Structures are given as C-alpha cells and as structure tokens.
N, C-alpha and C positions, 0 to 999 in steps of 0.2 A: 558444661558451659551454663553458668547461673543466669537468671533472668536479669537483664540490665536495661535501663532506660536509655534509648538512643538519643543522642544530642548532636551527632555529626554524621552526615550521610555523604558518600561519594558515589557518583554515577559515571561509569566508563562508557562514553558514547553520548554525543550531543546531537543526535539525529532526530528523525520523525517521532520516535517514542521517548528517548531519553530526555530531550529538551523540554517538550510540553509537560511530560509526567513530573519531572523534577521541579519545574516552575510551579505547578499546582501544589505539590507537596510543600514547597517553600511558602507559598502564599497561605496555605491553610495551617501550617505548623511554624509560626514565626519564632518558636523557641528552639527549632532545629536548624543547624547550619547545613546548607545543601551546596555541595560543590559538583559542577558538571564538568567532566574532563574529556578532552578529545585531542588527539595528536595533530589534527588538521587546524593549523594556525589561522587560516583564513576563516574557517567556520566559527572558531572561537571569537575571532575579531568581530564578526557579524553579530554574534550573540551579545557582545559588549557594546555594540553601536549605540550612540546616543539617539540616533534616528531610528525609532522602533519599526519604521516601515522597511528597514533594510534587514530585519532578522532573516536568517537563512531558510526559515520555514514560514510559509503563509498558512495561517490557521485562524479563523475568525475568533476574536477574543484573546488570542495569545499575547498580543502586545500589551494589553491592559494587565494581564497576570504578571508578565515580566516586569512591567513598569512598577508594580506594587512591591515586588519582592527583591528585585535585583539591587545589590548594593547593601540591602538590609540583612538578608540571610540566604540569598541566592547568588552564587558566583560561578563564572565560567572561566576555565583555566586549562593550560596545557601541562601543568606541573603534577604529573601523575604520582610520582613518588611521595611527595609531601602529603597529598590528600589521602592516599591509601594508608599511610602511616597514622594519620589523625582520625580516620573514619571508624565508627562503631559498626556501620552497615554499608556494604558496597553493592550497588546495583550493576549488573552487566547488561548493557543495552547496545551492543554492537551489531553490526550487520551479519546476518546468517543467510547469504544467498544460496541458491541452488548450485550444486557443484557443476563446474564445466570441464572437469577432468577426472580421470581415474575411476575407481569403484564408485558406483552410484551416480555417475555423471548424468546430468539431466533430470535427476529426481531427488537424490539425498541432499540434505542441508550441508553446506560447507561450514564446518565448525572450527576452522583454523583460528578465527579471530577470538572465538570464546576460549579456546585452549590457550592462546597467547595471554589473554586476561588472567586466566587462572594461574598460569605460571608466573606472571608478573606480580600478582597479589601475593603468591606464596613466597617469592623471593624478597619482597619488601616488608610484609607485615611482621611486626614484633609483638602484636597483642591479638587476643581473640577477635574474630570477625564473623559477622553474619553476611553471607554472600547471597544475593537475590538474583535469580534468573529473571530478566525482564524481556530479553530477546525471545523470539519464538523458537523453540528447540524441540527436537525429537525426544520420544520417551527414553528415559534413563540417562539423559545427559547430565542431570544433577549428580548421579552416581559417578560418572566419569570426572566431573569437576572436583568432587569431594576426594576421589582417589588421587588426582594430581596434587591437590592442596595438601593432603595428608602425607603424601610421599615426598614432596619437595619443600614443604614449609619448614620454618625454623623450629627447633626443639622447643616443646612446651606450648606452642601456639596452636589453638584449636579453632576449627572452622565448622560452621553449620551452613548448609546450602538449602535455600528455599526456592520454590517455583512460584512466581507471581506474574503470570502471563497478562499481557495487555489485551483489552477488548475494545480498542479505539477505532472509530470510523473516521477516516480523514475528511475534513470539512466540518465535523462536529466533535473533534477530539476534546476540546476544552469543556464543552457541555457533557461529554461522556465521562470525563474525569471528575467533574463537579457533582454529577448526578448518575453514578454508575448503576447499571442493572445489578451487578454483583462485582465484588472484589474477591478473586480466588487466590488462595494461599495454600501451597502444598509443602509439607515438611516431614521429617522423620517422626516415627511414633514414640521414640524414647523421650526421656525428660528433657535432654538438651534440645532435641528437635522441637518439642512443644514450647519450650521457653523462647526459642527463636521465632516460632510462629507468633507467639503472643507479643513479642517486641514489635513485629510488623503490624499485627492487628491494631496495637495501640496508636500507631502512626495514622492509619487510615481512619480510625475511630474519631479523630479530630473533626471529621466532617461527613463520614459515611456511617449510617446507622448500622449497628452490629448485626442486625438481621440480614443485611446485604453482604456481610463479610463471611465467605464460605471457606472453611478449612478442610483440607483433604490430605491424603497421602501424596507424596511428591509426584509419584508416577501418574496418579489420576489427574493432578493438576496439569502436568505437561501434555497429557493426551487430550484433555478437555479443550485446550486451545486449538489444537489441530482439527478436532472434531467439530468445534463450533464453526470454524471457517469453512470446513468441508460441507457442512449442512446448508450454510447460507449460499455458497457457491452452487450447490446442487439445485437449489430452488431457482437460481437465475438461469442455469442451463436447462432446467426442466421447462420453464416458460418459453425460453428461446427455441427449444426444440418444437414446442407447439406453434410458435410463430411461423415457422417454415410450413407447417401443415395448414395454418390459417390462410397463408398466401395462396395455397393451391386450391383450397375448398371455398374461399369467399367468406370465411368467418373473420371476425375482427378480434385479434388477440387481446386487445384492451378490454372488450366486453367479456371475453372468456376468463381473463384474470380477475375481473371484478366479480363475476358470478362465483367462481370457485373460492375466492377470497372471503366471501360472506360466510362460508362454513367455518365455524369457530375452531374446528379441529385443524384447519389449514391456515387461516389468517391471511391478511392482505400484504404483508411485508415481503419484499424481495421477489415480487411477481410482476415486475415491470420489464417487458420485452425490450431488448436493446441490441446494439452491435456487439455486446459482450462485456464481461467483467474484466477489470484490470487491477492495478495496485500491487503492492509488495507482498500481500498476504495470501490471497485466495489460491492462485495457481501454485505458489511455492509450497504452501502447507498441504495442499492436496497431493502434490507429487511426493512430498515427504511421507505422507500417509501411505501412498502407493508403494514407496520404497520399503517402509517398515513392514507392510503386509507381505511383500515378496520376500523380505529377509526372514520373516517368521513362517514362511512357506504357506501362505494364505492367498494363492493365485486368484481364486474367484472373488475374494474381497478386494484385492488389488485392481482387478479388471473393472469391477463395479465403479470404483472411485476414479479410475483412469478415464472412464467414459465422460465424466463431468468436464474434464479438461478438453477432451476431443470435441465435444459439442460446442464449447466455447471457441475453440480454433475454427471449427466449421462455420460458426456464426460470423466471425470476422472475415473469413474468406468468402463466404456467401455474399456479404455486403459489398465487398470490393468487386467481385465478379459481376454483380448486378449493375454496378456503375459502368463497367466496361461494356457489358452486353447492351445496356440501354443506350449508351453513346455510340450505337451502331457498330459495335464489336471492335472499336479501336479508340484509344485515347492518346495516341501518339502525338506529342507536342500540343495537346489540348490542356487548357488551364483548368485545374480542379481546385476549388477553394475549400479549405477546411476551416470549419468554425469549431475551435477547441482542439487541444492536444493533451491536456491533463487527463488522467484517467477518470476523474469525476470533478464536479464543480467544487468551488471553495477550497481548492488546494493547488499547489504548484508541483505536486508529485506526478511524475509521468511513468513511473515503473510499471511495466507490462500494459501500458495504455493501449486500447484498441487502435487508436489513431496511428501508432507506429507500424502495426502490421497491415492496416489498410493502405497506408502510404507506400509501404514496401511492395504490395501487390500492384499498385498503380504505377510505381516506378518501373516495375518489370515490364509493364506494357507501354512504356514511353511517355507516361503522363508528366506534366509539369504541375507542381503542387505549390499552392500559396496558402500560408497558414496564418490564422489569427487566434491567439489565446490570451486573455487578459493578464495571465500570471506567469506564463512559461516563456523563457527567453529563447532567442534564436540559437544560442550556443547549446542549450539543453536539447532542443529539437534535432539539431544536426548530430549531436553526440549520441542521442538515442538510436538514430538510423545508422551511424557508423558502427555502434556496438553490435547491432544486428548483422551487419555485413561481416564483421570480424568472426562472429560465431559461425556464419555461413561458410566462410573459407575453412574454418577448423573442421567443420563437419563434412566438407566436400559436397555441399548441397548443389543440386543441379541448376539452381536459380543463379541469376547474375549477381555478382558481388560488386558493389559500387565503392569507389574510393571517396574520402571526405570531399575531395575536389569535385567529383561527379555529383555528389549530393548537393553541395552548395550551388552548383549550376542548375539544379532541377527542383530544389526546395527553397522557396523564399518565405521569409517570416515578416509580418507586418505589425506595425503599432496601431494601425487603424483597421477596423473590419471592412470599411467601405473600400479602402485600397486593395485589400485582399480579394474582394468580390467583384470588383470592376472587371468587365471583359472576361469573366469566367464562363466556361461551358456548363459547369455544374458545381453545386455546393454540396458538401458532405457535412452534416452536423454530427460531431463525434464526442462532444462534452456538453452536459446539461446546464451550462451557464445561463443564469436567469436573464442576463442582459440580451441574449439572442432573441428573446420574445419581443423586445421593445424596438427592434430595428425598423427603419423605414423601408419596408419590403417593396413598396411600389418603386421607389427610387433605385433600389438594388436591381429589380426586374428590368427596368429601363436601360441599365448599363451593362446587362449581361448579353452574351451571344445567345441567339435564339435557335432552336427551342431552349429555354432556360430550365434546367433540371435541378431539383432539390432532393437529396437523399437523406432523410431524417433518421439518424441512428439512435436518437434519444427521445422521440415523441415530443419534440419541442414546439412545433408549429401546427396550426390547424390546416389539415389537408384541404378542407373545403374552402377556407378563406384564401389560401395561397393559390389554389386553382382558379379562383375568381380573378386574381390579379393576372394570371396567365401562366404561372409556373406549372411544370409537370412534376408532381410530387410522388415520391416513392417512400412509404413508411413501413417499418418492420412489422410484419404480422397483419397487414391489411391488403 
C-alpha cells in the first residue's frame, strides 16, 4: 500500500468518541471531507439539528466546533455503504462494552460491534483502505480485524489497520482534542504499515506538534490505552482507600492528598477522594486488563488490578451504608435528595456513575429518591436503574430486583434543585457540578426535615459553613 494523501474520512459510530473527534478533525482539516456514520437514525438527526443545544452529547465547546465545520466538510449520515466506498481512511468508533454473557463475562470486552464493522467494510470496499481503531480495544484486536478484512475482502483490495486510542476526559474532551498531551498511533513495522501511520500523522499534524505524535507498534498502542486508564483509576482507588482510614483516625484526606501531592514523583492529579470513579472507560478497561492477565496465566497481576475495582465498589457501598446508618438505620419511605447523576460534571454521560449504585443500595432499604442533575434526563436515570435490575436478575443476585414501574414510583427526577431538596431527610452530593456551590443553602435547610443531613461525596461544600447553618455534614475522608 503506497503512501496516499487522505482526502475523505469515514467514521463508524457517532457516540462520545466518534462525534467530537471527527468534529475536531473536520474543524482543523477543512481540506478533508469527514463523514460520521451511525445506524441510529435518531442520533444522526440530533447531530444534524439546527439547534446546537440539542446535540446528542453535551460537551463544553462542542457546539462551536460543530457549527464551524458542519455542512462545510463535516457530515452526519446513516448511509454506511456509500461512505465506506468513498473513504480513504475509516475510523471504527463503536461501543465495546464489557461482556454480559459467555466466556469472559463481566470482564472481557464485547467485540461483536467491532467485528461487524470489519465484515461490513470488507464486503463493501472496492479500493485500498486504512482502518483506524478508535474504540478502546484489547491487545491484538487489530490483528483480528486484519485477519477478517484480508479473509473476506474483495480480491485485490488491501487493508492496513492502525491503533489510535482516544485519551479524552469527558467534560474537557474538546480541549483534550485541541491540545492533546500526546497522540498515539500504532501500526505494522513493514513499509505498508509505516505508510499508513504516516498518513494519519499528517492529519493530526495540521494542529498537533509532531513531538506530541507518538508512533509505536500496534500492540504497544493498544495496551497503552488500557494501561493509562488503569493507572489513573489506581490513583483514585488509592486515595479512596486512605479516606476510609482517615475517617477512623481523625486525619483529613484532603490534607493528606495535598501533602503527598507535593512530592514531584507523585504529583497532585487524581488524588481527590470521592464516592468513586465512573464513566465508560476506567472500570471497563481495568476489567479488560484483568481478563487479559488471566488469559495469559498471570493471576498475580490480574489480582492486583482487580483490587482497584474492588476498592471502587467498596467506596460506593460504604457511602450508601453510611447514609442508612446515620439516618437511624432505616431510610424506609424517607426522602433522599440526590444532587447529580452524571458520573462527572460537564457531561450528560451516566455510564457506571456512582449515583446509580448508591441509589440502588438506598432503594434496597426502602428509600424514596429525588434527583436533580442539570444535564441528565429522567428517562436516562430510570433506564440506568432498570439496566442494573436486569443484570441482577440474570446473575440471580440475592438483592431485590425492581421493575421499571417500581423504579418510577420510588425515583423522582426534578427540573429544579429546590423542588428536589424540599422536605428531604438527607442530601447526597454525587456529581461535582459547580452550580451546587451557589445554592441558597439557608433556604434549603429551612425546608428540610430535621435533623438535616448532607452527605458530600465530591467535597463540594464547606463542612464548617454548612454546620453553622445547622446541617449535619458527612464528608468523605474527614
């Protein structure tokens, strides 16, 4: 495969990664036509909405990027066949959830969508293509994709597969795309592979300095993505483990984190104690890493990384049980108000959000939950809890399984925070939305059942100031 200038890109998947990444590529490369393809007609319709406030993904700055490029060289479509035929380079950016069935259930990535993409590309393509893995995938997936493409593609059509993992943090994805710490591209070491790598390098070089574009072997690139997320999650679980000890000893986890963060070898990032990490990446990627280690007969390594997830689960469970025990060991029919449902601020993504699991624990004890989140819909909140119940039934879990009707009778979602908080027995802060700091907390206190409890899972309010008002405040690690 000779070196060829890319003028037409197709991305399969218009989700949290594909949509913003392709929008920025189109913005920065006006000479390249970028088509984002998805079978979900409703999602594509939202990407094409004239009202940019209705984009399917909330991400600060995304609407400006889409506004600049859409209709010029950025297009959203459901016409997969046409755009695969026309593309020089095809990004695969589909969902790779943790398997819920069969071998590797609960740990391994489910690659069925990736395989479907590979087979579809092979069946349609009539000219050479560069395929780019954008989804987070286990090591040696590129090899499997290449095998499928070569075995099922049309005669004479050649494929090169690159790994180009995303390192985006939701809430800052556009900034991360505009000013990345690094762009990682992995490919084969032969000449065709190097030509393919160079073609992708040239795209990113339109706005990223070449010193920040790192090229590796394809397997190293795939493993680097899993490892990066595992290391970040490990730091969160480490400080959360210490937060439990702080609560027993009288130490303040915030002071401990600051003290150790001053060590240049450690640094201060990802050392904020909380109710636990969430999102689509951390847990999924660690479990994937655990599965790989077990597959390659490295049980000690697998156990090490498994513990990061166990501590995260422990932290969510500990937070929920503290609410129950503090409210006199029963929350039956008591109103517990949740501030936040998204897994972090500045996103409407709720995947693996701590709020889901805390809510489930409280529902098990008979609590009535009222939720306010500035970006998450009632349908999404109810759907998150219903999905958890379905998995529980499949696993024959000994906890209660609620129907969607049960959930809607016990979980209420509000457009106003003050409506959610009125007459509440307790407030649980579960997302670090900045607006929570600006509320009229005196007015809120006056309208709550006394004693009025606040369980701060994100270190959002001043314990001292809130206690002056009259609240009983429980902060993690204090």
